[in-house]
N, C-alpha and C positions, 0 to 999 in steps of 0.2 A: 761431479757441477767441471761444467767447463772453465779451466783457467780463468780463464773471459771478461766471468759471469760474476769473479772475487771481484768485494763490495772494495778494494782500494786499486781494480787496472780501469788502467784510464778509459774513456767514452771517448767514440765517436767527438768527431765536431770544437773538442778540447786539450788534441792533443796540443802542447805546443816546437816548434819546431828547432828549437834552441836546447831540450830537453833530454834527456838520453831514449829516451821512448821512442822520441820523435824521429831521431836519428834514428835509433831500428828500425821503426817503420819503412824510414825513406832508404837507407839498405837496400830491408827485403820485399819491396817495390821491384827496384835499379838492378838489382838482381834477378828476378826473377825476369822480366822485358828486357835487359840483357841476352837470357841466354836464348830465345828469340831474335833480336839481333844479330847476336854471331854465326848462330847459323844459318839465317838466311841470307850471309854474305862468305861465313869460313866457308862452305859448304859447294859456292862455286870456282874456285880457287882449287879444292883438289881433283870436279871432276875429271880432268884423265889422266888423271892414279886409278880413283873408282872405279872408270874405264875398264883402266889396264889388268889391274887384277881382277872383277869382275870378268874381265870378260865377256860388254856387254859393247852391245849396237849403242848408236849416237840415241837414239827413240828412248834407249835403257836409260841415257844424262834426263835427255831431255823431265822424262817422267821423276827424274829423280827429282829436281828443281819443281815442276809441275802438281806434282801431286801434295809434297808438300804448300805451293801457293793455294792447290785446289780448295783444300778442306780450311783453311784458315781466311779463305774469301767468302767462303759458303759461310760457315758456320759463325765468323766475328759476330757479328750481329746479336746470332743466340747467344751465345755467348757473354752479351751486355746484358743480357735482360735476365737470361738463368742468375747474376750476379744479383742485380739489383732484388729479383724477391725471394731467395734462398737464403741468400749474403755474401756480401763478395767477398769475404776473408777467404770465407771456405772453399765459394768454385774456384779464385783463387789458387787456392792450398792441391786442390783437387787437379786442377789446371795442368802447376808446376810439376805432379806427383803422375801424372797422365807424360808430363813430354821426360820426365828423366824416362819411366820404364820403353813406350816409343825410342825416346834413344840408343836405349842399350839397346835394341832391336835392331837399331840402327846399323853402332856401330859391331854387330856381332853377324850381324846377316851372311850368308856363304852366295850371296844368287843377286844379279839384280836384282831378278820381280821382289825379293825377300824387300832386299833396301827398297823400292818402290812400296811396296806396301804401307810398313818402317815408316815411310816419309809420312803419306798421309794420316795416318794416327800421331806424329808429332806434329801435324797443322792442326789438327785437337784438340790434343794439348795448345797449342800457342794460341786457340782464341776459344780457350777457358781462361787460358791467364790474363793476357796484351790486354783487355778490357777492365781488366780488374787491378789493372796497374794503378790505372791513372784513378781510376774512380775512389779506390781507397785513398788516395791525395787528397779528392776533390773533397772526402765526410770523410774522414780519421781528426786533418791540421785545426786546427781554431784558425774563421774569416780572415785572420790578417797577419799568418802565414802562407795562406796557400798558394799564392805568385812567388813566394819564392822558394815554395817547397814543390813548384811542376816547375819552375825555370832548372830547378839543381836538378831536379828529374828526367831534365829534357837536356841538359850538358851531357851527367854524367851518363846516359843512354847514347850521345854523340860521340862521347872517349871511345864505349864499346863498340859503336859501329865500324870507328879505323880502327879498331886491332883487330878484329875479325877476320880481314882478310888478311893483314899476317901473323893474329894465327892459326888461321887455316893452309897457310902456305907455310911456316913450320912444320905442322906438325904432316902435311899430305910432304914434305921433305924428309921428313926425321922420325921420331916413333909412328908414323903410319897413318895414311887417311882416317878409317875406323875411331883416331881419338878426337876430331874433328866434334867425331857426336859421345865417345863415351866421356869426356872431359864435364862434361852436362853434368854425370854423377851426384859432384861431390856442392859442383854451383849450388842442383837442387835440392840435398842433403841440407845443406848450412838455410837455404831463402828457408824453407820449409820447417826449419827449427826455430828462424825469428819470426816470420806471420806466425806461426803455433803461440810463439810465450810473449810478441810482444803486439799484434797486429789487430787494434779492436774490433771485432765481428762490427758491421753494417748493413742497412737495406734500405732501400727505399719500401715503405711502409707504405704506399699508395698503389703501389705493385699490384695489380692485379687480376683476372682475363688469366685465358687462356694465351700458353704459346701456337707461339707461326712454325708450328714445323712443318707444317705441310710446305708452306712457303722455305721453308731450307734446306727439308728432302730435295723437291723439282729444283731450286734455284741449284743446287752442289751437283745434279743431273743432269740439268743444263747443260751448264759450266766441263763438267766431265767429258759427256761428250760431244760437244766442242773442243774441248783438247785432241781426243782421239782422235776425230775426223780431220782436225791438223796434221799431224804428228804422223797417222797414216796416211799421209793425199798422193806421197809420192813413190812409195812401199805393200799401199793395197788401197788401191780406187775403190773395189767395188765398198768395201768396208768403211769408207771411211763417207763414201755418201747416204749407206744408210746409216752412220751415227753420226751423220750431220741431217739427217732429215733431224733427225730423233731431239738430236739437239734444240732444233727450231720449235719441233712439236712439246716439247716440253719448258723452254722456253716461255710459250705462251700458256701454257699451261699454269707457270709460275704468274704471272699475268694475270691472269684471272681469278687465281687464284689468294693473291695480294690485293685485289678487287671485293671478294668480297667478307676478309678480313674483318674484323670486326679491329683486329691489334697487330694491323699486318707489319713483319719487318722489314721491305723496304713500303711507306709509302710513298705512293703515286703522287697521288696530289704534289710533291712536292717538286717536281720536273715537268708541269706548271711555271714555274716560276723560270723564265726563260736562261736570268741569271745561271742559278745551280747548274741548268743544264748542263748547257755549254760552258761551265767551270768547267764538271763533271769530264767531256769530252776530250779539255782539255787536258786535265787528271791524265783519263787513257791514254794517249795518245804519246803525252811526255813519258811518263813509268810503263808505260810498253817499252819504248826508244831505250830506255834506261836499263830496265830488263835484258834488252838484247844483247846490250851494249855489252855490261858485264857478262853475259854469257859466250859472245862470240871470244870477246877478248884475252881471258884467260885460255882461250886454245891457242889464239894463233901469240901470244905471248910465249907458252910450252909446247906447242906440236911444230910451232911454224923457225920460230924466234932462237927455242933455245932457249929458256929464261929455267931457274927454277924456279918450284911454284912459291917459296920466299919473294923473292926479287920479281913473280905476276902478281901477287898482293900487294906490291906499293901501285899500282897504277892507280887504281883510284883513289889513295888517301889523302892528296890532293882537295879532292871532292869532298870528302866529309874533314879535311882542315878547315876550309877556306868555310864550309859553313859551320860551323864554331865562331868562327871566328870574325864573320860579316853578318850572318844571317839574323842577328834584332836589330844591326843598322837595314837592311835590306826588309825588313820589318816595317823599323819608323821610316822607311822612303815607302812603302808602300800608303801606310796612313797617309800620309803625305800629298802624297799625286796620286792616290786613288792604287787598281791596278791592272791600269787600261796598258800602260807601259814596261812597269814591270814581266808581262805576264806574255808582253811581242817580244820583247827585248830578251826578258831571259833566255826563252827556247832558242832563239836567235843561235845568241852565245853559244850554247851548247850544240845546238847544229856546228858553230864553227868547231866545235874540239873534238867532236864526233869524226871532223872531215879531218882535219888533224892524226885524227888514229891510221886516213889510206896510208902513213908514210913507216907504217911499220911492218918491218918484212923480214926476212933471211936474215939482211943483217944491221938489225930494230936492235938500236944503244938508249937503253934508259931516259938519259940524260937532255939525250939530242932529239929523238920521236914520240916514247911516252909521257913525258913527263909537260910538255908544253901543250898535248894533247888532253890530259888529265886535265889541267889548269883552267882550257877553256873551258874546259865538261861543266872542271865545278862554278868556273862565274855564275855561267849561266843556270845551275840547278839552282848556287848560292841564291839568285835575284828573284828570281822565278817564284821557289816553295814558299815562306812564313809569306806570301799576298794572297797567294794561292786558295791557302789553310784558311786566312783570316776573309778571302769575296768567298768560300762555301760558309763561312758560320754569318757574315754579311749577308746573305743571300736570302734565308731562309729567318723568320722568328725562334729567337732568346731561347725561348723555350724547346725545342726542336734542335738546336744546337748542336748537342751531342748529338742525333740520330744523321742529321747533316754531315758529322763528320764522320760516324761510318763507315753512312754507304759513300763519300767521298775513298774514302780509305780500302772499303771495298772493291771499289771502281779504280784502284790503282792499279793493287791486287789480279784484278781480272785481267786489266790493257796488258799486266807481265805474261802471266800464264797464258795467253795469246801470242802476245809477239814470240816466244819463246815456244811453241807448239808449230806456227810459223813459220818464221822466215828460216826456219834451215832447210824446206823444201822451196822457198821461194827465189834459196839463192845454190840451191840443188845437192845441199848435203845431207845425206843418209850413209845409213848401214855402219860400216868400223870407214867412210874415211874418211871423220875423224883423224886418226892414228897416222896422215897422209900429208906432209905438210904440203906437197903441192893443194892437195886437195880443199889445204884449212882455210889458204892464204886466196886462193879465188872466193869463196864460200865470204871468208872473212870483207875482204872488198866490197863485195853489192851488199853483205845484212851492214856494212856499215854505212853503204849508198840511201838503202830502205830507213836505216835508222832516223838519217839526218831529213830522209823525206816526212817521217812523220814527225820530229821536229818542228820540222818548215811548216806540216798543216797546223800544230799546233798555234804555231804565231800567229797564224794568216785567223785561226776560228777564233786568239784572241783579238786577233788587234778587228774582223767585224761585230763577231761578238757580247764579248766582254768588258761592260761598261758600268759603270757606278752610279746614279748623285753622287755622292758625298762618301768620305773614307768616313768608317764606322769608326770611333775613338777608344769605344771599352774592351774590345779585342784583344783576347790577350795575344797575348806575341810571346815569351818564353820557350812555349812548346817548340817555337820555332829554329829553337838552337841546334837540334837536332835533326838527320837526315837519314831514311835507309832506300835503298837502293827499291826496294818492292814496295815503297808508298809513303804518302805526309807526312808530316806527326800528327799523333790523333791532337785533337783539338781538345783543350778544353775549357769548363762549359764559362763561359761566359757572365760577367755579374749582372742582374736585373738592375731592372730601373729604381731608384730607389736606395743604393747597394742590396739589395743580396740576393744571396745565391740559387 
């Protein structure tokens, strides 16, 4: 018999946050999701060392980032559905184990192509465990403890986001970049041990019907083709043209498949809601800019400015610290005045921070040049992230909030995927030029101007199209205390009218 089926085992929906079991459930879910957050931020800091050690060109580094984002964005909605059907704890544990094995493959990879393949597998593990982390909290804890549990989960996730770049910088500059991946093995072992012993199994008893596997496959193939086309645009123009055309055809096939599916992964009817559609456009632009800033900034700091990986890891620390300190206040402000002003002013502030990064060059000072830019970017993101999540939830019916949040999360990762693939080509950086301080410096300036332009487009879009009649008071704002460089925080399910869940 499964240990969790024993008579004295806690049951889903009845676990108290103050009890020992509740603390262990929270520990397992936080530790599991933190591995995904850590790898999403720590790896970027280690990219120059990875390139030097594996003798990789720039395309290899782009794929080391994008292979992970590709499978994570393409499969995260399917991962949530698998947990609902077959058991959230079971799928969460499988995801953690998958993530650990693929992390070991990344850490032992002898070449860039093998690292890219392992990173793709790592994204699959992340797609399995990430939705289950928050879903377990929602299902396992007592209704009166859920808000506090989600808030603690989000706050500790923010700590993981802050630690990620520092940990990645320290490991890359000390024991070696391979430990950025290998450190996941003991974390995963501890997560699985606690989850199997203490997390009650839970599922959605109403979940039925077929999974939208064709939709998931077509979405992943379309994104993969688009990513290859953008990455190879300057070096292999004919191959880029062919794969770009394939991406368009696969994207069209995905739309047809979603329209015909009885249980689509992405219900296209949601995009008939103008507020939902425009908010996702804003999301793609903002997180596309943020991903490219993160990618280019570590190259500029280490290659041009000569910073160590550890100091480079400090560059975006102000963003996370500001999110931890002020995001809840930004959520309350968004509720009081609506999303229009925060979603317009936030990208503008972030764009100012990005433009301040133009001062970072060969003789850059962390406190004079890097820190003010990081504060500007962090202030803008702090102002906009919580209202962005709330607007996505408020644009749809309460029963579809989880799906809407998942789509928004995937849209953000897709924006990052496209920008990291496309912007190096736009600014003329390719091949081994990322090792040349002069080439990186010139490309960095072009990239920051491009990212500031994306943020300005987000502000204009929000100013013109993101308007609501009244803020919704029931939106959970505790989930907005942490910020990832790749996606907005996943939204917990809102209370339905009448106090149910």
